[in-house]
C-alpha positions as CSV (number, residue, x, y, z in Angstrom):
1,M,18.4,-44.1,22.0
2,S,21.7,-43.2,19.7
3,A,22.5,-39.8,18.3
4,E,22.1,-41.4,14.7
5,A,18.8,-43.0,15.8
6,S,17.6,-39.6,17.2
7,A,18.9,-37.9,14.0
8,A,16.9,-40.1,11.9
9,R,13.8,-39.9,13.6
10,S,13.9,-36.1,13.4
11,I,14.5,-36.2,9.8
12,G,11.8,-38.6,9.2
13,R,9.1,-36.1,11.3
14,D,10.3,-33.3,9.0
15,I,9.6,-35.4,5.8
16,A,6.3,-36.5,7.1
17,Q,5.7,-32.6,7.6
18,I,6.7,-31.4,4.1
19,V,4.5,-34.6,2.7
20,L,1.8,-33.2,4.8
21,S,2.0,-30.0,3.4
22,S,1.4,-31.0,0.0
23,R,-1.9,-31.7,1.2
24,P,-2.3,-35.5,0.1
25,I,-6.2,-35.4,0.7
26,S,-6.3,-33.2,-2.2
27,W,-3.4,-34.8,-4.6
28,I,-6.4,-36.2,-6.7
29,N,-7.8,-32.8,-7.7
30,T,-4.9,-32.0,-9.9
31,A,-4.1,-35.0,-11.0
32,F,-7.5,-36.6,-12.4
33,P,-8.2,-33.2,-14.5
34,F,-4.9,-34.0,-16.2
35,A,-5.2,-37.7,-16.6
36,A,-8.8,-37.1,-17.9
37,A,-8.0,-34.9,-20.5
38,Y,-5.1,-36.3,-21.8
39,L,-6.4,-40.0,-21.7
40,L,-9.7,-39.0,-23.3
41,S,-7.7,-37.0,-26.1
42,T,-5.3,-39.8,-26.9
43,R,-7.4,-42.8,-25.9
44,E,-4.3,-44.8,-24.8
45,I,-2.1,-45.1,-21.8
46,D,1.9,-44.0,-22.4
47,L,4.7,-42.8,-20.4
48,T,3.5,-39.1,-20.7
49,L,0.0,-39.8,-19.2
50,V,2.0,-41.6,-16.3
51,I,4.6,-39.1,-15.9
52,G,2.2,-36.2,-16.1
53,T,-0.5,-37.7,-13.4
54,L,2.4,-38.5,-11.2
55,Y,3.6,-34.7,-11.5
56,F,0.2,-33.4,-11.0
57,L,-0.5,-35.9,-8.1
58,I,2.7,-34.9,-5.9
59,P,5.2,-32.6,-6.7
60,Y,2.7,-29.9,-8.0
61,N,0.6,-29.8,-4.8
62,L,4.1,-29.7,-2.9
63,A,4.7,-26.7,-4.9
64,I,1.0,-25.0,-4.6
65,Y,0.6,-25.8,-0.8
66,G,4.3,-26.1,0.4
67,I,5.2,-22.6,-0.8
68,N,1.7,-21.5,0.7
69,D,2.5,-22.9,4.0
70,V,6.3,-21.5,4.3
71,F,5.2,-17.7,3.3
72,D,2.0,-17.9,5.4
73,Y,3.3,-19.3,8.8
74,A,3.2,-16.1,10.5
75,S,-0.6,-15.9,9.8
76,D,-1.3,-19.6,10.0
77,L,-0.3,-19.7,13.7
78,A,-3.5,-17.7,14.7
79,N,-5.8,-19.9,12.3
80,P,-7.0,-22.8,14.4
81,R,-7.6,-24.7,11.0
82,K,-3.9,-25.2,10.2
83,G,-1.9,-28.2,11.8
84,G,-4.0,-31.0,10.0
85,I,-5.6,-32.0,6.7
86,E,-6.7,-28.4,6.1
87,G,-3.1,-27.1,6.2
88,A,0.2,-28.1,7.8
89,L,2.0,-25.7,10.3
90,L,5.5,-26.0,9.3
91,A,8.2,-25.4,11.5
92,P,10.5,-22.5,10.4
93,R,13.7,-24.6,10.7
94,I,12.3,-26.7,8.0
95,H,10.9,-23.9,5.4
96,R,14.0,-23.9,3.5
97,A,13.9,-27.7,3.2
98,T,10.1,-27.5,2.2
99,L,11.1,-24.9,-0.7
100,W,14.1,-27.0,-2.0
101,A,12.0,-30.2,-1.8
102,A,9.2,-28.4,-3.9
103,A,11.8,-27.4,-6.6
104,L,13.8,-30.6,-6.8
105,T,10.4,-32.7,-7.3
106,N,9.2,-30.2,-9.8
107,I,12.1,-29.9,-12.3
108,P,12.7,-33.5,-13.4
109,F,9.0,-33.8,-14.3
110,L,8.8,-30.2,-15.7
111,A,11.9,-30.9,-17.8
112,Y,10.4,-34.2,-19.3
113,L,6.9,-32.4,-19.9
114,V,8.8,-29.4,-22.0
115,I,10.7,-32.2,-24.0
116,V,7.7,-34.3,-24.9
117,G,5.4,-31.0,-25.5
118,N,4.8,-28.6,-28.0
119,P,4.5,-24.6,-27.9
120,A,0.8,-24.6,-27.0
121,S,1.6,-27.0,-23.8
122,W,4.7,-25.2,-23.0
123,I,2.7,-21.8,-22.8
124,W,0.0,-23.6,-20.5
125,L,2.7,-25.4,-18.2
126,A,4.4,-21.9,-17.8
127,V,0.8,-20.5,-16.9
128,S,0.4,-23.4,-14.4
129,V,3.8,-22.9,-12.7
130,F,3.6,-19.3,-12.8
131,A,0.1,-19.3,-11.0
132,V,1.7,-21.7,-8.2
133,I,4.4,-19.5,-7.4
134,A,2.3,-16.1,-8.0
135,Y,-0.3,-17.0,-5.5
136,S,1.9,-17.4,-2.3
137,A,5.5,-16.0,-3.2
138,P,6.8,-12.8,-1.7
139,V,6.0,-9.5,-3.9
140,L,3.6,-11.1,-6.2
141,R,1.3,-12.7,-3.4
142,F,-1.8,-12.9,-5.6
143,K,-3.6,-14.8,-2.5
144,E,-3.3,-11.1,-1.1
145,R,-5.3,-9.7,-4.0
146,P,-9.0,-10.0,-3.7
147,F,-10.7,-11.7,-6.9
148,L,-7.5,-12.5,-8.3
149,D,-6.8,-14.8,-5.6
150,S,-10.0,-16.8,-6.7
151,L,-8.9,-16.5,-10.3
152,T,-5.3,-17.9,-9.4
153,S,-6.4,-20.7,-7.2
154,S,-9.0,-21.9,-9.9
155,T,-6.0,-21.9,-12.3
156,H,-4.2,-24.4,-10.5
157,F,-6.9,-26.7,-11.0
158,V,-8.1,-26.1,-14.4
159,S,-4.7,-25.7,-16.0
160,P,-3.6,-29.2,-15.4
161,A,-6.7,-30.3,-17.9
162,V,-5.6,-27.7,-20.1
163,V,-1.8,-29.2,-20.2
164,G,-3.1,-32.5,-20.8
165,L,-5.2,-31.4,-23.7
166,A,-2.5,-29.4,-25.3
167,L,0.1,-32.3,-24.8
168,A,-2.3,-34.9,-26.7
169,G,-2.7,-32.1,-29.2
170,A,-6.7,-32.0,-29.0
171,D,-8.7,-30.0,-31.0
172,V,-10.3,-26.9,-29.3
173,T,-14.2,-27.5,-29.6
174,A,-16.9,-25.7,-28.3
175,A,-17.6,-28.7,-25.8
176,A,-14.2,-28.4,-24.5
177,V,-14.2,-24.7,-24.0
178,L,-17.5,-25.0,-22.1
179,T,-16.6,-27.8,-19.8
180,L,-13.2,-25.9,-18.9
181,T,-15.1,-22.8,-18.3
182,A,-17.6,-24.7,-16.2
183,F,-14.7,-26.1,-14.2
184,F,-13.0,-22.9,-14.0
185,L,-16.2,-21.3,-12.3
186,W,-16.4,-24.3,-9.6
187,G,-12.7,-23.7,-9.0
188,M,-13.5,-20.0,-8.2
189,A,-16.6,-20.8,-6.2
190,A,-14.6,-23.2,-4.2
191,H,-11.7,-20.7,-3.3
192,A,-14.2,-18.1,-2.4
193,F,-16.4,-20.0,-0.3
194,G,-13.2,-21.7,1.7
195,A,-12.0,-18.2,2.3
196,V,-15.1,-17.5,4.3
197,Q,-13.9,-19.4,7.1
198,D,-10.7,-17.5,7.5
199,I,-12.3,-13.8,7.2
200,G,-11.3,-13.7,11.3
201,P,-7.8,-14.8,11.1
202,D,-7.1,-13.1,7.7
203,R,-8.2,-9.7,9.1
204,E,-6.4,-10.1,12.2
205,A,-3.1,-10.9,10.2
206,G,-3.8,-8.1,7.9
207,I,-4.3,-10.5,4.8
208,S,-6.8,-9.3,2.2
209,S,-9.0,-12.1,0.4
210,I,-12.2,-11.8,-1.9
211,A,-13.9,-12.5,1.6
212,T,-12.6,-9.9,3.7
213,V,-13.2,-7.3,0.9
214,I,-17.0,-8.1,0.2
215,G,-17.7,-9.8,3.4
216,A,-19.1,-13.4,4.4
217,R,-22.8,-13.2,3.0
218,A,-21.9,-11.8,-0.3
219,T,-19.0,-14.2,-0.8
220,V,-21.1,-17.2,0.2
221,R,-23.9,-16.0,-2.6
222,L,-21.0,-15.5,-5.1
223,S,-19.9,-19.0,-4.4
224,L,-23.6,-20.1,-5.0
225,G,-24.3,-18.4,-8.1
226,L,-21.1,-19.4,-9.8
227,W,-21.6,-23.3,-8.9
228,V,-25.2,-22.8,-10.3
229,V,-23.6,-21.4,-13.7
230,A,-21.0,-24.0,-14.1
231,G,-23.7,-26.3,-13.7
232,A,-25.9,-24.8,-16.3
233,A,-22.8,-24.4,-18.7
234,M,-22.4,-28.0,-18.7
235,L,-26.2,-28.5,-19.9
236,L,-24.9,-26.9,-23.3
237,T,-22.7,-29.6,-24.2
238,S,-22.9,-32.5,-25.8
239,W,-24.0,-36.2,-24.2
240,P,-22.9,-37.0,-21.8
241,G,-21.5,-33.8,-20.7
242,P,-24.9,-32.4,-19.5
243,L,-24.9,-35.3,-16.5
244,A,-22.1,-33.5,-15.2
245,A,-24.4,-30.4,-14.4
246,L,-25.6,-32.5,-11.4
247,L,-22.3,-32.4,-9.8
248,A,-22.8,-28.9,-8.9
249,L,-26.1,-29.7,-6.8
250,P,-24.2,-31.2,-4.2
251,Y,-22.0,-28.1,-3.7
252,V,-24.9,-25.9,-3.7
253,V,-27.0,-27.8,-1.1
254,N,-23.9,-27.9,1.1
255,A,-23.0,-24.1,1.2
256,A,-26.7,-22.9,0.7
257,P,-27.5,-22.8,4.6
258,W,-24.9,-20.1,5.0
259,W,-26.7,-17.9,2.7
260,N,-27.2,-15.3,5.4
261,V,-23.8,-15.8,7.5
262,T,-22.4,-12.7,8.8
263,D,-18.8,-12.0,9.3
264,D,-19.0,-12.7,13.1
265,T,-20.3,-16.3,12.4
266,S,-18.1,-16.7,9.2
267,A,-16.0,-19.5,11.1
268,T,-19.1,-21.7,11.1
269,T,-18.8,-22.5,7.4
270,N,-15.8,-24.7,8.3
271,R,-18.2,-27.4,8.6
272,A,-19.4,-27.0,5.3
273,W,-15.9,-27.0,4.0
274,R,-15.1,-30.2,5.6
275,R,-18.0,-31.8,3.8
276,F,-16.5,-30.2,0.6
277,I,-13.5,-32.2,0.9
278,A,-15.4,-35.1,1.1
279,L,-17.8,-34.0,-1.7
280,N,-14.6,-33.8,-4.0
281,Y,-14.3,-37.7,-3.8
282,F,-18.1,-38.3,-4.5
283,S,-17.8,-35.8,-7.3
284,G,-14.8,-37.4,-8.7
285,F,-16.3,-40.8,-8.5
286,L,-19.4,-39.7,-10.5
287,A,-16.9,-37.7,-12.7
288,T,-15.2,-41.0,-13.4
289,M,-18.4,-42.6,-14.4
290,I,-19.3,-39.7,-16.7
291,L,-15.8,-40.2,-18.4
292,I,-16.4,-43.9,-18.9
293,L,-19.5,-43.1,-20.6
294,A,-18.0,-40.6,-22.7
295,W,-15.0,-43.2,-23.5
296,V,-17.4,-45.9,-24.7
297,S,-20.1,-43.8,-26.6
């Protein structure tokens, strides 16, 4: 093999690792909220919908997870979950390239969204980008600030929907506030539950999280409570919103067996976490059906 071909293969592997760091399996979790909020508000497909959806599909996730994988490399080495769909294990030699890739792919999309936006969308877009950077970047490191970690992580998923609503100039209604609140509680529950499986590696690495502070059992119970409240909040919305209350049930059923989990057995919650990833697709499908019903009603 020639030196040129070898170099090309090496570059290809590095690009594949950078893409993997963006968690392709989770891309839809941030693109869907933006697209749904914008489309239901404007009821038309335009360039802003396409560009905004593409932004929250790939570049946004590269920023969230790529930055995280770079600055969590030392602790990720001791985490058996890393190195696959649950998180890339980026070689140090491509850390700088990953950060540059995140910046260069985000900036053009952000510029467009600012140009076509308004003061409200600018504020929420700023909140969204700040949450992405603050979660993992040195000094701020919100992911190591218990409770703030779950709040920030949930912001990653809810803020795209708020940006979509703001860009569309949607009215602030009680139904919208309740729906976003329910979504935010869901996001907090998801992050907290996901942190349980990493209690061991996080403590060994000296990393604090909501789970390392209050323990596995309390964290699981908190997550279950948040999912229940999120579902209950949707019951207070107008039709077909109450149907979305059912979306909380699979998550409760999935996590409930770990009601009495201990810190020593916390790693076993990874089984539920893997099902959680699949549940997101199932719930996304049902959410799409509810949105279609809302569209035609």
